C-alpha positions in Angstrom: -55.9 17.3 -45.2 -57.5 20.5 -44.6 -56.5 23.4 -46.4 -57.0 27.2 -45.3 -56.2 30.1 -47.7 -55.9 33.8 -46.9 -54.1 37.1 -48.1 -50.4 36.9 -49.4 -51.1 33.3 -50.6 -50.4 31.7 -47.1 -52.5 28.5 -46.5 -52.4 26.3 -43.1 -52.7 22.5 -43.9 -53.7 20.3 -41.1 -53.7 16.8 -41.0 -54.0 13.9 -38.1 -50.5 11.7 -38.2 -51.2 8.2 -38.1 -54.8 8.3 -38.9 -55.0 5.8 -41.5 -53.7 2.8 -39.2 -55.2 4.2 -36.3 -57.9 2.5 -34.2 -60.8 4.7 -33.8 -60.1 5.6 -30.4 -56.5 6.1 -30.7 -55.6 9.4 -29.9 -53.6 11.1 -32.8 -51.3 14.0 -32.8 -53.0 17.0 -35.3 -50.2 18.3 -37.3 -49.9 21.4 -39.7 -47.6 22.6 -42.5 -47.8 26.4 -43.6 -47.3 27.1 -47.3 -46.3 30.0 -49.0 -46.2 31.1 -52.3 -46.2 27.6 -53.3 -43.5 26.2 -50.6 -44.0 24.5 -48.0 -42.6 24.3 -44.5 -41.6 21.4 -42.7 -44.6 19.9 -40.8 -45.0 20.5 -37.2 -46.9 19.2 -34.1 -49.8 21.7 -32.9 -49.3 19.8 -29.5 -53.2 19.0 -30.0 -54.4 15.3 -30.0 -58.0 13.9 -31.0 -59.1 10.2 -31.4 -59.1 9.2 -35.0 -62.7 8.9 -35.1 -63.3 12.7 -34.5 -61.1 14.4 -37.3 -63.0 15.7 -40.6 -65.6 12.6 -40.0 -68.4 13.2 -42.1 -70.7 12.4 -39.6 -72.0 9.0 -38.2 -75.6 8.2 -36.6 -74.4 4.4 -35.4 -71.6 6.2 -33.5 -73.5 9.4 -32.5 -70.7 11.4 -34.2 -71.7 14.8 -35.6 -70.3 15.9 -39.0 -67.3 18.4 -38.9 -66.4 21.1 -41.2 -63.3 22.5 -43.0 -63.4 25.3 -40.7 -63.9 23.1 -37.2 -62.1 20.1 -38.2 -62.5 18.3 -35.1 -66.3 16.9 -34.7 -68.4 18.7 -31.8 -69.1 15.2 -30.6 -65.3 15.6 -29.0 -65.4 17.0 -25.7 -62.8 19.2 -26.2 -64.0 20.2 -29.9 -64.6 24.0 -29.1 -61.2 24.3 -27.6 -59.3 22.2 -30.4 -61.2 23.8 -32.8 -60.3 27.7 -31.9 -56.8 26.8 -31.1 -56.5 25.8 -34.7 -58.4 29.1 -36.2 -56.0 31.2 -34.2 -53.1 29.3 -35.4 -54.3 29.9 -38.6 -54.6 33.9 -38.1 -51.0 33.9 -36.6 -49.7 32.8 -39.6 -51.3 35.5 -41.7 -50.0 38.0 -38.8 -46.7 36.5 -39.0 -46.2 37.8 -42.4 -46.5 41.3 -41.3 -44.4 40.9 -38.2 -41.4 39.4 -40.4 -41.6 42.0 -42.8 -41.5 44.8 -40.3 -38.8 43.2 -38.4 -36.9 43.0 -41.8 -36.4 39.4 -41.7 -37.3 37.5 -45.1 -40.7 36.2 -45.0 -40.9 32.2 -45.6 -42.9 29.2 -44.6 -40.3 28.0 -42.2 -39.8 31.7 -40.7 -43.8 31.8 -40.3 -43.2 28.4 -38.6 -40.5 29.5 -36.4 -42.4 32.1 -35.2 -45.5 29.7 -34.3 -43.3 26.8 -32.5 -40.6 29.5 -30.9 -42.9 32.1 -29.4 -40.1 33.7 -27.8 -39.8 37.5 -29.2 -38.0 37.2 -32.3 -34.9 40.3 -33.0 -34.3 41.7 -36.3 -30.9 41.0 -37.8 -28.7 43.1 -36.2 -26.2 45.4 -37.9 -22.6 43.8 -36.5 -21.4 47.2 -35.2 -24.5 46.9 -33.1 -23.8 43.5 -32.0 -20.2 45.0 -31.0 -21.9 47.5 -29.1 -24.2 45.2 -27.2 -21.1 42.9 -26.4 -19.3 46.1 -25.0 -22.6 46.6 -23.0 -22.4 43.5 -21.7 -19.2 43.5 -20.3 -19.5 47.0 -19.0 -22.5 45.6 -16.8 -20.0 43.1 -15.8 -18.0 45.6 -14.1 -14.8 45.1 -16.3 -12.0 47.9 -15.7 -12.1 51.1 -17.2 -8.8 50.5 -19.3 -10.4 47.3 -20.8 -13.5 49.4 -22.1 -11.5 52.2 -23.1 -9.8 49.8 -25.3 -12.7 48.3 -26.3 -14.1 51.8 -27.4 -11.0 52.4 -29.8 -11.2 48.9 -31.3 -14.9 49.3 -31.8 -14.3 52.9 -33.5 -11.5 51.4 -35.5 -14.0 48.8 -37.2 -16.6 51.3 -37.5 -14.1 53.3 -39.8 -13.4 50.1 -41.7 -17.1 49.5 -42.2 -17.8 52.8 -43.5 -14.6 53.4 -45.9 -15.7 49.7 -47.4 -19.5 50.6 -47.6 -20.3 48.0 -45.3 -22.1 50.3 -43.0 -25.4 48.0 -43.1 -23.7 44.9 -42.9 -25.6 42.2 -40.6 -24.2 39.9 -37.7 -25.8 37.0 -40.0 -24.4 38.0 -43.2 -20.8 38.6 -41.7 -18.7 36.2 -43.5 -14.8 35.0 -43.2 -13.9 37.3 -46.4 -15.1 40.2 -44.4 -12.2 38.9 -41.5 -9.8 38.8 -43.9 -10.5 42.4 -45.6 -10.6 43.6 -42.3 -7.1 42.2 -41.5 -5.5 43.6 -45.0 -7.1 46.7 -44.3 -5.8 47.6 -41.0 -2.1 46.4 -42.4 -2.9 49.0 -45.5 -3.5 52.0 -43.2 -0.7 54.7 -43.1 -0.3 57.8 -40.3 0.3 61.3 -41.5 4.0 60.5 -41.8 3.6 57.1 -43.9 4.3 54.9 -41.1 1.9 51.6 -40.5 -0.9 52.9 -38.3 -1.1 49.7 -36.7 1.1 47.3 -35.6 0.6 43.5 -35.8 -0.1 42.7 -32.3 -2.6 45.8 -32.4 -4.1 44.4 -35.3 -4.6 40.8 -33.8 -6.5 42.5 -30.9 -8.7 44.0 -33.5 -9.2 40.4 -35.2 -10.0 39.1 -31.5 -12.4 41.4 -30.5 -14.3 40.1 -33.9 -14.0 36.8 -33.0 -15.7 37.9 -29.4 -18.6 39.4 -31.2 -19.5 36.4 -33.2 -19.2 34.2 -30.3 -21.5 36.8 -28.5 -23.7 36.3 -31.4 -24.1 32.9 -31.3 -24.9 32.3 -27.5 -27.5 35.4 -28.3 -28.6 32.8 -30.7 -28.5 35.8 -33.6 -26.5 33.4 -35.6 -26.2 29.5 -35.5 -22.1 29.4 -36.0 -19.5 31.6 -36.2 -17.9 31.7 -39.7 -14.3 32.3 -38.5 -13.1 29.3 -36.5 -9.6 28.8 -35.5 -7.8 31.9 -36.3 -3.9 31.1 -35.8 -2.6 34.4 -35.3 0.8 35.6 -35.9 2.4 38.1 -33.1 5.5 40.2 -33.2 8.4 39.4 -30.8 8.1 41.4 -27.7 10.2 45.2 -28.2 12.3 45.7 -25.3 11.6 48.5 -23.1 12.1 52.1 -24.3 14.3 53.8 -21.8 14.8 57.9 -21.5 17.7 58.8 -20.2 18.7 61.8 -17.8 19.3 63.8 -20.8 16.3 63.0 -22.9 14.1 63.7 -19.2 15.9 66.8 -19.2 15.0 68.5 -22.6 11.3 67.3 -22.4 11.5 69.2 -18.6 13.0 72.1 -20.2 10.3 72.4 -23.2 8.8 76.0 -22.7 6.0 75.9 -25.2 3.0 77.5 -24.0 1.1 75.1 -26.4 2.1 71.9 -24.9 2.8 73.2 -21.4 -0.1 70.7 -20.1 1.4 67.8 -21.9 4.8 68.5 -21.1 3.3 68.5 -17.1 1.1 64.9 -17.6 4.6 63.7 -19.5 6.9 64.8 -16.6 4.4 63.3 -13.9 3.9 60.0 -15.8 7.7 59.8 -16.2 8.1 60.1 -12.6 5.6 57.8 -11.1 5.4 55.4 -13.6 1.6 55.5 -13.3 -0.6 54.1 -16.5 -2.7 56.6 -18.1 -5.6 55.1 -17.1 -4.5 54.8 -13.5 -3.4 58.4 -13.9 -6.9 59.5 -14.5 -8.2 58.1 -11.9 -5.8 59.1 -9.2 -7.3 61.3 -6.0 -6.2 63.1 -3.4 -7.1 60.4 -0.9 -4.3 58.1 -3.1 -1.7 60.3 -1.5 -0.5 59.6 2.2 2.7 60.6 4.0 5.0 59.0 6.5 5.7 60.4 9.9 9.4 61.1 8.5 7.5 63.5 6.3 8.0 61.6 2.6 5.0 61.2 0.3 3.9 57.9 -1.4 1.1 57.3 -3.6 -1.0 54.2 -2.9 -3.7 53.2 -5.0 -4.9 49.8 -6.9 -4.4 49.4 -10.2 -7.5 49.6 -12.6 -6.4 46.8 -14.4 -5.7 44.4 -12.4 -6.6 45.6 -8.4 -3.0 45.4 -7.7 -1.6 48.2 -5.5 0.8 50.2 -6.3 3.1 51.8 -3.8 4.8 54.7 -5.5 7.7 57.0 -3.8 6.2 60.6 -5.1 9.6 62.0 -6.5 10.3 65.9 -6.3 9.5 66.7 -9.7 6.1 64.8 -9.3 5.4 66.7 -6.3 6.3 70.0 -8.4 3.8 69.1 -10.9 1.2 68.8 -8.1 2.1 71.7 -6.4 1.8 73.8 -10.0 -2.0 72.7 -10.4 -2.9 73.1 -6.5 -3.8 69.3 -5.9 -4.1 66.1 -7.8 -7.9 66.7 -8.8 -6.7 69.7 -10.8 -4.1 67.9 -12.4 -4.8 68.1 -16.4 -7.1 65.3 -17.6 -6.2 65.3 -21.8 -8.1 62.9 -23.6 -6.2 60.0 -24.3 -6.0 59.8 -28.2 -5.4 63.3 -28.5 -2.5 62.9 -25.6 -0.9 60.4 -27.6 -0.5 62.5 -31.0 0.5 65.5 -29.3 3.1 63.6 -27.8 4.6 62.8 -30.9 5.0 66.4 -31.7 6.6 66.8 -28.0 8.9 64.3 -29.0 10.3 65.5 -32.2 10.7 69.0 -30.7 12.5 67.9 -27.5 14.6 65.4 -29.8 13.4 62.3 -28.1 15.5 59.1 -29.2 12.1 57.5 -30.0 8.6 58.3 -30.5 6.5 59.1 -26.8 3.9 57.0 -25.8 2.4 56.8 -22.2 3.9 53.5 -22.2 7.3 54.8 -22.6 7.0 57.0 -19.5 5.9 53.9 -17.4 8.9 51.9 -18.8 11.0 54.7 -17.9 9.9 55.1 -14.8 11.0 51.3 -14.1 14.3 51.7 -15.7 14.8 55.0 -13.8 14.3 53.1 -10.7 16.3 50.2 -11.4 19.6 51.8 -13.0 19.9 55.2 -11.5 18.1 54.6 -7.6 19.3 51.0 -7.5 15.8 49.8 -6.3 15.8 46.0 -5.9 13.6 44.2 -7.6 11.1 43.3 -4.9 10.0 47.1 -4.3 10.3 48.0 -7.5 7.6 45.4 -8.3 5.3 46.7 -5.7 6.2 50.4 -7.5 4.9 49.0 -10.6 1.8 47.1 -9.5 3.4 43.8 -10.6 2.4 40.3 -9.0 5.1 38.7 -10.8 8.8 39.7 -11.1 8.8 38.3 -14.7 6.4 41.1 -15.4 9.7 43.9 -15.0 11.3 42.5 -17.9 8.9 44.0 -20.0 9.3 47.5 -18.4 13.0 47.8 -17.4 16.3 48.0 -19.1 19.2 46.8 -17.1 21.6 49.1 -17.9 25.7 48.8 -17.1 25.5 50.9 -14.2 23.5 48.7 -12.5 25.6 45.8 -13.3 28.4 47.9 -11.7 26.3 48.6 -8.3 25.6 44.8 -8.1 29.2 43.6 -8.6 30.3 46.7 -6.1 27.9 45.2 -3.6 29.5 42.1 -3.9 32.9 43.4 -3.8 33.8 42.0 -7.4 36.1 44.1 -9.1 36.6 44.1 -13.0 40.1 44.8 -13.6 40.9 47.8 -16.1 44.1 47.3 -18.7 43.5 49.2 -21.4 46.5 47.6 -23.2 45.0 44.3 -22.7 41.4 45.5 -23.7 42.8 46.9 -27.3 44.5 43.3 -27.6 41.0 41.7 -27.1 39.2 44.2 -29.4 41.6 43.4 -32.1 41.4 39.7 -31.3 37.3 40.1 -32.2 
């Protein structure tokens, strides 16, 4: 066995595998072992093969083999000796350089880590911080041209993950150090978060979306070979039951429309526009003049593909929405407010206008759908196109059916409901 020793207590030991039982002419593989501070790596092949008689021989006049040395373990009598010996010397030199490379990359220096640089010549990456891998995943999805609304959601979830890491002192947490306990801790942290009025900041379904992003990040890290396996496994998430659509009736809509606070003027105008068009906020932000078109009979419509699904929405432009466009001299000039700030201000607008529930952009979309179905008596199929849905079942999540719509359908079918106050009172008593 040949032993090369250099600085940092690193040595490279070469040996010929199977030499003892091999015939003189048999080619045997040259193996190497890295040793660092007394700890050895697993032996690995140098991918060089030499006949057994040319390896570390003291020389043989009878066979015409010149003696070899520790620095040049392959006898010069072998035709490929110069190249083989140079390759072995270069491997030894690289083993010492690898210590500095690993240190510079913040990778623990070990015999097997040095071996990894030799046997796997692909550029190794430092152990990335967990939040850096989240960002890398998001950049990858952006390159795949994911929808703007999806990427906005990723940005919000990413920022909440970073907030958790900062508050818990995990700023330098690397992806390889991420354990299941961090996953559980993040879940508990989100459940404990409260807003300014003491309400839960995150709902269960929102928390699950954040946990799913953690899982996606770890799976991405496995695919990129940053880590060997994900520490999470099956999550088994529980979801809250779907909430019924929230419908702002005419009196509530009027209170919002009549709000004359100058500080909330833009927020009020955007709210009025959204509840009269049913656009999601992402679709509202991307609305342009080319999305407006006018029928020969004079009616204006919005026709644009949804940012989320590419399905076209065809929306009649009601008078209230037209008035907002006229006020700002075109759709390009409509107020484009930051989504986070807008949602916060909507809570204030809702309190001032005595809204029956907390206002949000989703409430306005649900209000439009319910208004079309219950006040304008729009049938399911046209309403599906207005909302940009491909499946009628999706309307159930956006539209509340009211007694007025029931009565309308009964009248269409010429079904009358006899009303007798005395009989009705008897039914009430019996119940």
